[in-house]
N, CA, C and O atoms as CSV, one atom per row, in Angstrom:
chain,resi,resn,atom,element,x,y,z
A,1,MET,N,N,-8.360,16.763,-18.335
A,1,MET,CA,C,-7.411,15.829,-17.779
A,1,MET,C,C,-7.965,14.413,-17.772
A,1,MET,O,O,-7.493,13.566,-17.013
A,2,ALA,N,N,-8.940,14.154,-18.592
A,2,ALA,CA,C,-9.510,12.814,-18.657
A,2,ALA,C,C,-8.459,11.818,-19.135
A,2,ALA,O,O,-7.587,12.147,-19.939
A,3,GLY,N,N,-8.562,10.606,-18.625
A,3,GLY,CA,C,-7.657,9.554,-19.065
A,3,GLY,C,C,-6.349,9.483,-18.311
A,3,GLY,O,O,-5.517,8.624,-18.604
A,4,ARG,N,N,-6.144,10.366,-17.346
A,4,ARG,CA,C,-4.928,10.251,-16.557
A,4,ARG,C,C,-5.274,10.424,-15.086
A,4,ARG,O,O,-6.314,10.981,-14.734
A,5,GLN,N,N,-4.401,9.945,-14.258
A,5,GLN,CA,C,-4.613,9.988,-12.820
A,5,GLN,C,C,-4.353,11.399,-12.309
A,5,GLN,O,O,-3.256,11.928,-12.484
A,6,ASN,N,N,-5.348,12.008,-11.683
A,6,ASN,CA,C,-5.220,13.386,-11.227
A,6,ASN,C,C,-4.869,13.522,-9.752
A,6,ASN,O,O,-4.502,14.607,-9.302
A,7,VAL,N,N,-4.974,12.447,-9.006
A,7,VAL,CA,C,-4.575,12.433,-7.601
A,7,VAL,C,C,-3.622,11.261,-7.415
A,7,VAL,O,O,-3.951,10.129,-7.769
A,8,ILE,N,N,-2.446,11.526,-6.864
A,8,ILE,CA,C,-1.456,10.472,-6.633
A,8,ILE,C,C,-1.183,10.391,-5.135
A,8,ILE,O,O,-0.593,11.308,-4.563
A,9,PRO,N,N,-1.608,9.298,-4.493
A,9,PRO,CA,C,-1.282,9.133,-3.077
A,9,PRO,C,C,0.232,9.016,-2.890
A,9,PRO,O,O,0.918,8.361,-3.674
A,10,VAL,N,N,0.737,9.659,-1.841
A,10,VAL,CA,C,2.155,9.603,-1.495
A,10,VAL,C,C,2.264,8.929,-0.133
A,10,VAL,O,O,1.707,9.414,0.852
A,11,LEU,N,N,2.983,7.809,-0.078
A,11,LEU,CA,C,3.157,7.043,1.154
A,11,LEU,C,C,4.597,7.175,1.614
A,11,LEU,O,O,5.521,7.046,0.811
A,12,VAL,N,N,4.791,7.429,2.888
A,12,VAL,CA,C,6.123,7.673,3.436
A,12,VAL,C,C,6.656,6.399,4.085
A,12,VAL,O,O,5.968,5.737,4.861
A,13,TYR,N,N,7.915,6.074,3.741
A,13,TYR,CA,C,8.578,4.878,4.274
A,13,TYR,C,C,10.006,5.201,4.677
A,13,TYR,O,O,10.661,6.049,4.071
A,14,GLU,N,N,10.476,4.516,5.704
A,14,GLU,CA,C,11.885,4.605,6.083
A,14,GLU,C,C,12.756,3.909,5.043
A,14,GLU,O,O,13.840,4.390,4.713
A,15,ASP,N,N,12.283,2.777,4.528
A,15,ASP,CA,C,13.039,1.992,3.549
A,15,ASP,C,C,12.180,1.821,2.302
A,15,ASP,O,O,11.395,0.879,2.199
A,16,ILE,N,N,12.339,2.733,1.371
A,16,ILE,CA,C,11.507,2.748,0.166
A,16,ILE,C,C,11.710,1.491,-0.672
A,16,ILE,O,O,10.736,0.906,-1.146
A,17,ALA,N,N,12.949,1.067,-0.862
A,17,ALA,CA,C,13.216,-0.115,-1.689
A,17,ALA,C,C,12.570,-1.358,-1.090
A,17,ALA,O,O,11.982,-2.155,-1.820
A,18,ALA,N,N,12.670,-1.537,0.223
A,18,ALA,CA,C,12.051,-2.693,0.882
A,18,ALA,C,C,10.530,-2.613,0.786
A,18,ALA,O,O,9.870,-3.629,0.566
A,19,ALA,N,N,9.974,-1.421,0.949
A,19,ALA,CA,C,8.523,-1.246,0.840
A,19,ALA,C,C,8.051,-1.581,-0.568
A,19,ALA,O,O,7.055,-2.283,-0.742
A,20,GLN,N,N,8.762,-1.080,-1.569
A,20,GLN,CA,C,8.389,-1.350,-2.956
A,20,GLN,C,C,8.426,-2.849,-3.240
A,20,GLN,O,O,7.518,-3.386,-3.874
A,21,SER,N,N,9.462,-3.516,-2.777
A,21,SER,CA,C,9.590,-4.957,-2.979
A,21,SER,C,C,8.444,-5.712,-2.302
A,21,SER,O,O,7.857,-6.610,-2.906
A,22,PHE,N,N,8.125,-5.361,-1.067
A,22,PHE,CA,C,7.027,-5.998,-0.337
A,22,PHE,C,C,5.702,-5.777,-1.055
A,22,PHE,O,O,4.935,-6.720,-1.248
A,23,LEU,N,N,5.431,-4.543,-1.450
A,23,LEU,CA,C,4.169,-4.235,-2.120
A,23,LEU,C,C,4.027,-5.018,-3.421
A,23,LEU,O,O,2.925,-5.432,-3.781
A,24,GLY,N,N,5.132,-5.220,-4.121
A,24,GLY,CA,C,5.096,-6.014,-5.340
A,24,GLY,C,C,4.940,-7.497,-5.062
A,24,GLY,O,O,4.060,-8.149,-5.624
A,25,ARG,N,N,5.778,-8.023,-4.209
A,25,ARG,CA,C,5.819,-9.465,-3.937
A,25,ARG,C,C,4.581,-9.955,-3.200
A,25,ARG,O,O,4.040,-11.007,-3.540
A,26,VAL,N,N,4.124,-9.214,-2.199
A,26,VAL,CA,C,3.047,-9.680,-1.329
A,26,VAL,C,C,1.677,-9.168,-1.761
A,26,VAL,O,O,0.702,-9.918,-1.714
A,27,PHE,N,N,1.581,-7.910,-2.178
A,27,PHE,CA,C,0.288,-7.326,-2.517
A,27,PHE,C,C,0.002,-7.302,-4.016
A,27,PHE,O,O,-1.109,-6.958,-4.418
A,28,GLY,N,N,0.972,-7.659,-4.847
A,28,GLY,CA,C,0.733,-7.731,-6.281
A,28,GLY,C,C,0.829,-6.420,-7.034
A,28,GLY,O,O,0.354,-6.330,-8.166
A,29,PHE,N,N,1.431,-5.400,-6.440
A,29,PHE,CA,C,1.642,-4.142,-7.149
A,29,PHE,C,C,2.728,-4.320,-8.203
A,29,PHE,O,O,3.628,-5.145,-8.044
A,30,GLU,N,N,2.640,-3.549,-9.270
A,30,GLU,CA,C,3.715,-3.497,-10.258
A,30,GLU,C,C,4.756,-2.514,-9.734
A,30,GLU,O,O,4.439,-1.371,-9.404
A,31,GLU,N,N,5.995,-2.976,-9.663
A,31,GLU,CA,C,7.070,-2.121,-9.161
A,31,GLU,C,C,7.552,-1.195,-10.267
A,31,GLU,O,O,7.902,-1.644,-11.358
A,32,GLY,N,N,7.566,0.088,-9.978
A,32,GLY,CA,C,8.024,1.085,-10.935
A,32,GLY,C,C,9.441,1.518,-10.636
A,32,GLY,O,O,10.259,0.736,-10.153
A,33,SER,N,N,9.715,2.759,-10.924
A,33,SER,CA,C,11.075,3.283,-10.790
A,33,SER,C,C,11.449,3.529,-9.330
A,33,SER,O,O,10.595,3.699,-8.460
A,34,LEU,N,N,12.766,3.541,-9.099
A,34,LEU,CA,C,13.354,3.976,-7.833
A,34,LEU,C,C,14.321,5.098,-8.173
A,34,LEU,O,O,15.131,4.963,-9.090
A,35,HIS,N,N,14.244,6.199,-7.445
A,35,HIS,CA,C,15.134,7.334,-7.686
A,35,HIS,C,C,16.069,7.495,-6.500
A,35,HIS,O,O,15.655,7.422,-5.344
A,36,ARG,N,N,17.344,7.718,-6.813
A,36,ARG,CA,C,18.368,7.857,-5.775
A,36,ARG,C,C,18.975,9.252,-5.800
A,36,ARG,O,O,19.067,9.906,-6.840
A,37,GLU,N,N,19.381,9.674,-4.622
A,37,GLU,CA,C,20.111,10.925,-4.451
A,37,GLU,C,C,21.282,10.605,-3.537
A,37,GLU,O,O,21.080,10.146,-2.412
A,38,ASP,N,N,22.488,10.835,-3.996
A,38,ASP,CA,C,23.681,10.522,-3.206
A,38,ASP,C,C,23.675,9.070,-2.729
A,38,ASP,O,O,24.073,8.780,-1.601
A,39,GLY,N,N,23.221,8.157,-3.596
A,39,GLY,CA,C,23.221,6.735,-3.286
A,39,GLY,C,C,22.063,6.253,-2.431
A,39,GLY,O,O,21.947,5.054,-2.178
A,40,ARG,N,N,21.212,7.150,-1.985
A,40,ARG,CA,C,20.086,6.792,-1.122
A,40,ARG,C,C,18.784,6.868,-1.915
A,40,ARG,O,O,18.563,7.824,-2.659
A,41,VAL,N,N,17.913,5.853,-1.756
A,41,VAL,CA,C,16.617,5.874,-2.436
A,41,VAL,C,C,15.748,6.952,-1.786
A,41,VAL,O,O,15.532,6.941,-0.574
A,42,VAL,N,N,15.253,7.881,-2.605
A,42,VAL,CA,C,14.443,8.991,-2.090
A,42,VAL,C,C,13.010,8.987,-2.628
A,42,VAL,O,O,12.152,9.712,-2.126
A,43,HIS,N,N,12.758,8.173,-3.643
A,43,HIS,CA,C,11.428,8.132,-4.254
A,43,HIS,C,C,11.271,6.810,-4.987
A,43,HIS,O,O,12.210,6.315,-5.609
A,44,GLY,N,N,10.082,6.251,-4.907
A,44,GLY,CA,C,9.761,5.045,-5.656
A,44,GLY,C,C,8.321,5.112,-6.121
A,44,GLY,O,O,7.548,5.972,-5.698
A,45,GLU,N,N,7.977,4.178,-7.007
A,45,GLU,CA,C,6.609,4.125,-7.509
A,45,GLU,C,C,6.145,2.684,-7.584
A,45,GLU,O,O,6.927,1.777,-7.873
A,46,VAL,N,N,4.855,2.485,-7.319
A,46,VAL,CA,C,4.185,1.209,-7.539
A,46,VAL,C,C,2.838,1.522,-8.172
A,46,VAL,O,O,2.331,2.637,-8.049
A,47,SER,N,N,2.262,0.537,-8.846
A,47,SER,CA,C,0.938,0.757,-9.427
A,47,SER,C,C,0.133,-0.531,-9.385
A,47,SER,O,O,0.676,-1.635,-9.347
A,48,ILE,N,N,-1.176,-0.349,-9.393
A,48,ILE,CA,C,-2.108,-1.474,-9.435
A,48,ILE,C,C,-3.412,-0.969,-10.052
A,48,ILE,O,O,-3.891,0.112,-9.711
A,49,GLY,N,N,-3.969,-1.744,-10.944
A,49,GLY,CA,C,-5.252,-1.390,-11.537
A,49,GLY,C,C,-5.301,-0.020,-12.173
A,49,GLY,O,O,-6.342,0.636,-12.152
A,50,GLY,N,N,-4.188,0.426,-12.743
A,50,GLY,CA,C,-4.156,1.727,-13.393
A,50,GLY,C,C,-3.924,2.905,-12.455
A,50,GLY,O,O,-3.956,4.058,-12.886
A,51,THR,N,N,-3.692,2.625,-11.177
A,51,THR,CA,C,-3.435,3.685,-10.195
A,51,THR,C,C,-1.990,3.610,-9.729
A,51,THR,O,O,-1.503,2.542,-9.357
A,52,THR,N,N,-1.314,4.739,-9.751
A,52,THR,CA,C,0.074,4.824,-9.295
A,52,THR,C,C,0.120,5.428,-7.903
A,52,THR,O,O,-0.622,6.357,-7.585
A,53,LEU,N,N,1.007,4.882,-7.079
A,53,LEU,CA,C,1.287,5.426,-5.750
A,53,LEU,C,C,2.755,5.801,-5.713
A,53,LEU,O,O,3.601,5.093,-6.260
A,54,TRP,N,N,3.051,6.906,-5.072
A,54,TRP,CA,C,4.442,7.307,-4.890
A,54,TRP,C,C,4.890,6.917,-3.497
A,54,TRP,O,O,4.129,7.025,-2.535
A,55,LEU,N,N,6.118,6.468,-3.393
A,55,LEU,CA,C,6.733,6.119,-2.122
A,55,LEU,C,C,7.792,7.174,-1.844
A,55,LEU,O,O,8.682,7.396,-2.665
A,56,HIS,N,N,7.702,7.819,-0.702
A,56,HIS,CA,C,8.591,8.934,-0.375
A,56,HIS,C,C,9.358,8.626,0.893
A,56,HIS,O,O,8.892,7.880,1.754
A,57,ARG,N,N,10.533,9.208,0.997
A,57,ARG,CA,C,11.371,8.976,2.180
A,57,ARG,C,C,10.886,9.799,3.367
A,57,ARG,O,O,10.238,10.835,3.215
A,58,VAL,N,N,11.221,9.303,4.548
A,58,VAL,CA,C,10.987,10.060,5.773
A,58,VAL,C,C,11.783,11.355,5.674
A,58,VAL,O,O,12.974,11.329,5.365
A,59,THR,N,N,11.137,12.484,5.932
A,59,THR,CA,C,11.789,13.787,5.833
A,59,THR,C,C,11.284,14.671,6.961
A,59,THR,O,O,10.196,15.240,6.872
A,60,ALA,N,N,12.071,14.785,8.020
A,60,ALA,CA,C,11.651,15.564,9.191
A,60,ALA,C,C,11.360,17.019,8.839
A,60,ALA,O,O,10.413,17.607,9.361
A,61,GLU,N,N,12.169,17.603,7.956
A,61,GLU,CA,C,11.963,19.017,7.625
A,61,GLU,C,C,10.634,19.281,6.924
A,61,GLU,O,O,10.157,20.416,6.911
A,62,HIS,N,N,10.031,18.242,6.338
A,62,HIS,CA,C,8.719,18.384,5.708
A,62,HIS,C,C,7.622,17.733,6.540
A,62,HIS,O,O,6.467,17.676,6.117
A,63,GLY,N,N,7.982,17.242,7.726
A,63,GLY,CA,C,6.993,16.614,8.602
A,63,GLY,C,C,6.498,15.274,8.101
A,63,GLY,O,O,5.363,14.893,8.387
A,64,LEU,N,N,7.331,14.544,7.352
A,64,LEU,CA,C,6.934,13.251,6.798
A,64,LEU,C,C,7.535,12.125,7.628
A,64,LEU,O,O,8.750,12.066,7.818
A,65,ALA,N,N,6.681,11.230,8.123
A,65,ALA,CA,C,7.132,10.144,8.985
A,65,ALA,C,C,6.526,8.819,8.545
A,65,ALA,O,O,5.442,8.779,7.964
A,66,SER,N,N,7.232,7.753,8.826
A,66,SER,CA,C,6.728,6.404,8.589
A,66,SER,C,C,5.651,6.092,9.626
A,66,SER,O,O,5.724,6.587,10.750
A,67,PRO,N,N,4.649,5.277,9.267
A,67,PRO,CA,C,3.651,4.881,10.267
A,67,PRO,C,C,4.301,4.173,11.464
A,67,PRO,O,O,3.753,4.164,12.567
A,68,ARG,N,N,5.469,3.584,11.227
A,68,ARG,CA,C,6.193,2.887,12.289
A,68,ARG,C,C,6.458,3.811,13.481
A,68,ARG,O,O,6.507,3.351,14.621
A,69,SER,N,N,6.627,5.100,13.226
A,69,SER,CA,C,6.977,6.041,14.293
A,69,SER,C,C,5.776,6.823,14.831
A,69,SER,O,O,5.946,7.713,15.664
A,70,LEU,N,N,4.575,6.501,14.369
A,70,LEU,CA,C,3.385,7.263,14.757
A,70,LEU,C,C,2.426,6.403,15.584
A,70,LEU,O,O,2.377,5.187,15.400
A,71,PRO,N,N,1.664,7.022,16.494
A,71,PRO,CA,C,0.729,6.255,17.314
A,71,PRO,C,C,-0.570,5.890,16.587
A,71,PRO,O,O,-1.311,5.023,17.050
A,72,ALA,N,N,-0.850,6.538,15.464
A,72,ALA,CA,C,-2.094,6.290,14.731
A,72,ALA,C,C,-1.932,6.776,13.300
A,72,ALA,O,O,-0.952,7.442,12.966
A,73,GLU,N,N,-2.908,6.433,12.455
A,73,GLU,CA,C,-2.920,6.925,11.077
A,73,GLU,C,C,-4.115,7.848,10.892
A,73,GLU,O,O,-5.138,7.696,11.559
A,74,SER,N,N,-3.978,8.794,9.993
A,74,SER,CA,C,-5.090,9.706,9.733
A,74,SER,C,C,-5.712,9.472,8.364
A,74,SER,O,O,-6.619,10.201,7.963
A,75,ALA,N,N,-5.236,8.470,7.651
A,75,ALA,CA,C,-5.790,8.146,6.332
A,75,ALA,C,C,-5.685,6.643,6.122
A,75,ALA,O,O,-4.889,5.967,6.772
A,76,GLY,N,N,-6.491,6.136,5.215
A,76,GLY,CA,C,-6.453,4.716,4.905
A,76,GLY,C,C,-6.493,4.493,3.411
A,76,GLY,O,O,-6.819,5.393,2.637
A,77,LEU,N,N,-6.159,3.291,3.021
A,77,LEU,CA,C,-6.177,2.916,1.611
A,77,LEU,C,C,-7.020,1.660,1.446
A,77,LEU,O,O,-6.862,0.693,2.190
A,78,VAL,N,N,-7.915,1.683,0.466
A,78,VAL,CA,C,-8.689,0.503,0.100
A,78,VAL,C,C,-8.411,0.246,-1.372
A,78,VAL,O,O,-8.625,1.117,-2.214
A,79,VAL,N,N,-7.936,-0.951,-1.675
A,79,VAL,CA,C,-7.642,-1.344,-3.050
A,79,VAL,C,C,-8.713,-2.339,-3.477
A,79,VAL,O,O,-8.874,-3.387,-2.851
A,80,LEU,N,N,-9.450,-2.015,-4.545
A,80,LEU,CA,C,-10.493,-2.901,-5.051
A,80,LEU,C,C,-9.890,-3.920,-6.007
A,80,LEU,O,O,-9.105,-3.580,-6.892
A,81,LEU,N,N,-10.275,-5.180,-5.807
A,81,LEU,CA,C,-9.737,-6.305,-6.573
A,81,LEU,C,C,-10.874,-7.154,-7.120
A,81,LEU,O,O,-12.026,-7.005,-6.713
A,82,ASP,N,N,-10.539,-8.048,-8.049
A,82,ASP,CA,C,-11.525,-9.001,-8.552
A,82,ASP,C,C,-11.760,-10.141,-7.566
A,82,ASP,O,O,-12.887,-10.624,-7.451
A,83,ASP,N,N,-10.711,-10.588,-6.845
A,83,ASP,CA,C,-10.818,-11.753,-5.956
A,83,ASP,C,C,-10.077,-11.493,-4.648
A,83,ASP,O,O,-8.895,-11.814,-4.522
A,84,VAL,N,N,-10.769,-10.917,-3.689
A,84,VAL,CA,C,-10.142,-10.563,-2.419
A,84,VAL,C,C,-9.738,-11.798,-1.618
A,84,VAL,O,O,-8.749,-11.758,-0.886
A,85,ASP,N,N,-10.484,-12.890,-1.743
A,85,ASP,CA,C,-10.134,-14.102,-0.988
A,85,ASP,C,C,-8.804,-14.681,-1.451
A,85,ASP,O,O,-7.994,-15.108,-0.629
A,86,GLU,N,N,-8.575,-14.700,-2.748
A,86,GLU,CA,C,-7.298,-15.185,-3.278
A,86,GLU,C,C,-6.163,-14.249,-2.875
A,86,GLU,O,O,-5.075,-14.707,-2.527
A,87,HIS,N,N,-6.409,-12.954,-2.920
A,87,HIS,CA,C,-5.390,-11.982,-2.512
A,87,HIS,C,C,-5.024,-12.192,-1.045
A,87,HIS,O,O,-3.846,-12.176,-0.685
A,88,HIS,N,N,-6.029,-12.389,-0.205
A,88,HIS,CA,C,-5.802,-12.650,1.225
A,88,HIS,C,C,-4.970,-13.916,1.405
A,88,HIS,O,O,-4.025,-13.929,2.195
A,89,ARG,N,N,-5.309,-14.970,0.688
A,89,ARG,CA,C,-4.573,-16.232,0.802
A,89,ARG,C,C,-3.101,-16.025,0.483
A,89,ARG,O,O,-2.232,-16.485,1.224
A,90,ARG,N,N,-2.815,-15.330,-0.622
A,90,ARG,CA,C,-1.420,-15.098,-1.020
A,90,ARG,C,C,-0.679,-14.239,0.005
A,90,ARG,O,O,0.472,-14.524,0.336
A,91,ALA,N,N,-1.332,-13.192,0.509
A,91,ALA,CA,C,-0.688,-12.324,1.501
A,91,ALA,C,C,-0.396,-13.096,2.787
A,91,ALA,O,O,0.677,-12.948,3.373
A,92,ALA,N,N,-1.344,-13.915,3.223
A,92,ALA,CA,C,-1.139,-14.704,4.445
A,92,ALA,C,C,-0.010,-15.709,4.255
A,92,ALA,O,O,0.824,-15.882,5.144
A,93,GLU,N,N,0.021,-16.374,3.096
A,93,GLU,CA,C,1.098,-17.332,2.815
A,93,GLU,C,C,2.461,-16.655,2.771
A,93,GLU,O,O,3.472,-17.280,3.091
A,94,ALA,N,N,2.500,-15.389,2.380
A,94,ALA,CA,C,3.760,-14.644,2.319
A,94,ALA,C,C,4.172,-14.114,3.693
A,94,ALA,O,O,5.229,-13.498,3.830
A,95,GLY,N,N,3.339,-14.354,4.713
A,95,GLY,CA,C,3.688,-13.941,6.064
A,95,GLY,C,C,3.245,-12.549,6.457
A,95,GLY,O,O,3.688,-12.028,7.481
A,96,ALA,N,N,2.375,-11.931,5.664
A,96,ALA,CA,C,1.898,-10.586,6.000
A,96,ALA,C,C,1.081,-10.621,7.291
A,96,ALA,O,O,0.438,-11.622,7.606
A,97,GLU,N,N,1.116,-9.521,8.026
A,97,GLU,CA,C,0.362,-9.401,9.277
A,97,GLU,C,C,-1.095,-9.059,8.954
A,97,GLU,O,O,-1.420,-7.914,8.639
A,98,ILE,N,N,-1.967,-10.070,9.037
A,98,ILE,CA,C,-3.383,-9.893,8.729
A,98,ILE,C,C,-4.078,-9.296,9.954
A,98,ILE,O,O,-3.964,-9.834,11.055
A,99,ARG,N,N,-4.789,-8.200,9.769
A,99,ARG,CA,C,-5.532,-7.564,10.872
A,99,ARG,C,C,-6.895,-8.213,11.047
A,99,ARG,O,O,-7.314,-8.469,12.176
A,100,TYR,N,N,-7.593,-8.484,9.951
A,100,TYR,CA,C,-8.817,-9.276,10.004
A,100,TYR,C,C,-9.004,-9.928,8.639
A,100,TYR,O,O,-8.605,-9.362,7.621
A,101,PRO,N,N,-9.617,-11.136,8.610
A,101,PRO,CA,C,-9.769,-11.890,7.365
A,101,PRO,C,C,-10.884,-11.308,6.496
A,101,PRO,O,O,-11.605,-10.408,6.927
A,102,PRO,N,N,-11.024,-11.823,5.266
A,102,PRO,CA,C,-12.105,-11.351,4.403
A,102,PRO,C,C,-13.460,-11.457,5.111
A,102,PRO,O,O,-13.846,-12.512,5.616
A,103,THR,N,N,-14.157,-10.332,5.126
A,103,THR,CA,C,-15.422,-10.216,5.849
A,103,THR,C,C,-16.392,-9.418,4.988
A,103,THR,O,O,-16.021,-8.398,4.408
A,104,ASP,N,N,-17.645,-9.889,4.906
A,104,ASP,CA,C,-18.678,-9.131,4.197
A,104,ASP,C,C,-19.078,-7.937,5.060
A,104,ASP,O,O,-19.544,-8.101,6.188
A,105,MET,N,N,-18.893,-6.753,4.523
A,105,MET,CA,C,-19.157,-5.520,5.262
A,105,MET,C,C,-20.533,-4.958,4.897
A,105,MET,O,O,-21.022,-5.190,3.792
A,106,PRO,N,N,-21.159,-4.221,5.819
A,106,PRO,CA,C,-22.495,-3.679,5.553
A,106,PRO,C,C,-22.513,-2.602,4.478
A,106,PRO,O,O,-23.583,-2.223,4.002
A,107,TYR,N,N,-21.347,-2.108,4.089
A,107,TYR,CA,C,-21.287,-1.070,3.059
A,107,TYR,C,C,-21.007,-1.639,1.671
A,107,TYR,O,O,-20.610,-0.906,0.765
A,108,GLY,N,N,-21.217,-2.960,1.501
A,108,GLY,CA,C,-21.196,-3.546,0.169
A,108,GLY,C,C,-19.867,-4.065,-0.330
A,108,GLY,O,O,-19.705,-4.297,-1.528
A,109,LEU,N,N,-18.911,-4.251,0.564
A,109,LEU,CA,C,-17.614,-4.800,0.175
A,109,LEU,C,C,-17.307,-6.061,0.966
A,109,LEU,O,O,-17.712,-6.189,2.122
A,110,ARG,N,N,-16.602,-6.978,0.357
A,110,ARG,CA,C,-15.949,-8.079,1.069
A,110,ARG,C,C,-14.507,-7.627,1.203
A,110,ARG,O,O,-13.826,-7.403,0.203
A,111,GLU,N,N,-14.039,-7.493,2.443
A,111,GLU,CA,C,-12.806,-6.763,2.704
A,111,GLU,C,C,-11.965,-7.484,3.744
A,111,GLU,O,O,-12.489,-8.123,4.656
A,112,TYR,N,N,-10.644,-7.368,3.588
A,112,TYR,CA,C,-9.741,-7.775,4.667
A,112,TYR,C,C,-8.719,-6.675,4.868
A,112,TYR,O,O,-8.521,-5.820,4.004
A,113,SER,N,N,-8.067,-6.712,6.036
A,113,SER,CA,C,-7.091,-5.675,6.357
A,113,SER,C,C,-5.774,-6.322,6.749
A,113,SER,O,O,-5.734,-7.383,7.371
A,114,VAL,N,N,-4.698,-5.647,6.365
A,114,VAL,CA,C,-3.351,-6.189,6.526
A,114,VAL,C,C,-2.396,-5.022,6.747
A,114,VAL,O,O,-2.660,-3.900,6.314
A,115,CYS,N,N,-1.281,-5.299,7.424
A,115,CYS,CA,C,-0.253,-4.271,7.627
A,115,CYS,C,C,0.959,-4.567,6.760
A,115,CYS,O,O,1.294,-5.728,6.525
A,116,ASP,N,N,1.612,-3.520,6.288
A,116,ASP,CA,C,2.892,-3.707,5.611
A,116,ASP,C,C,3.998,-3.685,6.671
A,116,ASP,O,O,3.711,-3.437,7.841
A,117,PRO,N,N,5.242,-3.936,6.293
A,117,PRO,CA,C,6.312,-4.045,7.297
A,117,PRO,C,C,6.552,-2.793,8.143
A,117,PRO,O,O,7.124,-2.891,9.229
A,118,GLU,N,N,6.126,-1.620,7.668
A,118,GLU,CA,C,6.306,-0.410,8.468
A,118,GLU,C,C,5.044,-0.043,9.244
A,118,GLU,O,O,4.969,1.031,9.839
A,119,GLY,N,N,4.049,-0.938,9.238
A,119,GLY,CA,C,2.853,-0.733,10.044
A,119,GLY,C,C,1.706,-0.010,9.379
A,119,GLY,O,O,0.695,0.259,10.027
A,120,ARG,N,N,1.835,0.315,8.088
A,120,ARG,CA,C,0.732,0.977,7.383
A,120,ARG,C,C,-0.388,-0.040,7.203
A,120,ARG,O,O,-0.157,-1.186,6.819
A,121,LYS,N,N,-1.597,0.406,7.487
A,121,LYS,CA,C,-2.765,-0.463,7.361
A,121,LYS,C,C,-3.339,-0.344,5.950
A,121,LYS,O,O,-3.593,0.753,5.453
A,122,TRP,N,N,-3.535,-1.489,5.329
A,122,TRP,CA,C,-4.109,-1.570,3.994
A,122,TRP,C,C,-5.399,-2.376,4.079
A,122,TRP,O,O,-5.501,-3.304,4.881
A,123,SER,N,N,-6.377,-2.025,3.262
A,123,SER,CA,C,-7.563,-2.850,3.091
A,123,SER,C,C,-7.661,-3.218,1.622
A,123,SER,O,O,-7.422,-2.394,0.740
A,124,PHE,N,N,-8.015,-4.461,1.381
A,124,PHE,CA,C,-8.250,-4.958,0.029
A,124,PHE,C,C,-9.667,-5.490,0.007
A,124,PHE,O,O,-10.112,-6.122,0.966
A,125,ALA,N,N,-10.385,-5.238,-1.089
A,125,ALA,CA,C,-11.807,-5.556,-1.103
A,125,ALA,C,C,-12.299,-5.903,-2.500
A,125,ALA,O,O,-11.688,-5.555,-3.511
A,126,THR,N,N,-13.422,-6.599,-2.514
A,126,THR,CA,C,-14.184,-6.897,-3.720
A,126,THR,C,C,-15.605,-6.407,-3.464
A,126,THR,O,O,-16.139,-6.598,-2.372
A,127,ARG,N,N,-16.212,-5.786,-4.452
A,127,ARG,CA,C,-17.603,-5.344,-4.292
A,127,ARG,C,C,-18.515,-6.566,-4.222
A,127,ARG,O,O,-18.367,-7.509,-5.000
A,128,LEU,N,N,-19.457,-6.540,-3.284
A,128,LEU,CA,C,-20.434,-7.618,-3.167
A,128,LEU,C,C,-21.504,-7.442,-4.247
A,128,LEU,O,O,-21.823,-6.318,-4.635
A,129,PRO,N,N,-22.055,-8.560,-4.729
A,129,PRO,CA,C,-23.110,-8.451,-5.756
A,129,PRO,C,C,-24.373,-7.805,-5.210
A,129,PRO,O,O,-25.348,-7.641,-5.942
């Protein structure tokens, strides 16, 4: 299975189309397809740096909820970039909720953290030399 992505993160959103638009406009993801069922968006895709993420609808019968409705998260996402400071600047200018600014971390990354409109916490980072 070399040369293809073998693990695809699935992120749950109440409003998939709005999430996809935000991720593209503010975080620089490439917006992929949106799939509808009975006129409602049920699946979307975004990608960055050769990695695809799936966006899935809230589905109570499968136990899938938006971070907006949860008291905490049990997983996190770190996206590695060439220029985290520029990415932070663009996200802040777009009005994103910054949790902490670019900071040199002891584990070898320069990283900042930001929330998307449904409260999911994202980290973006550049490896330190």
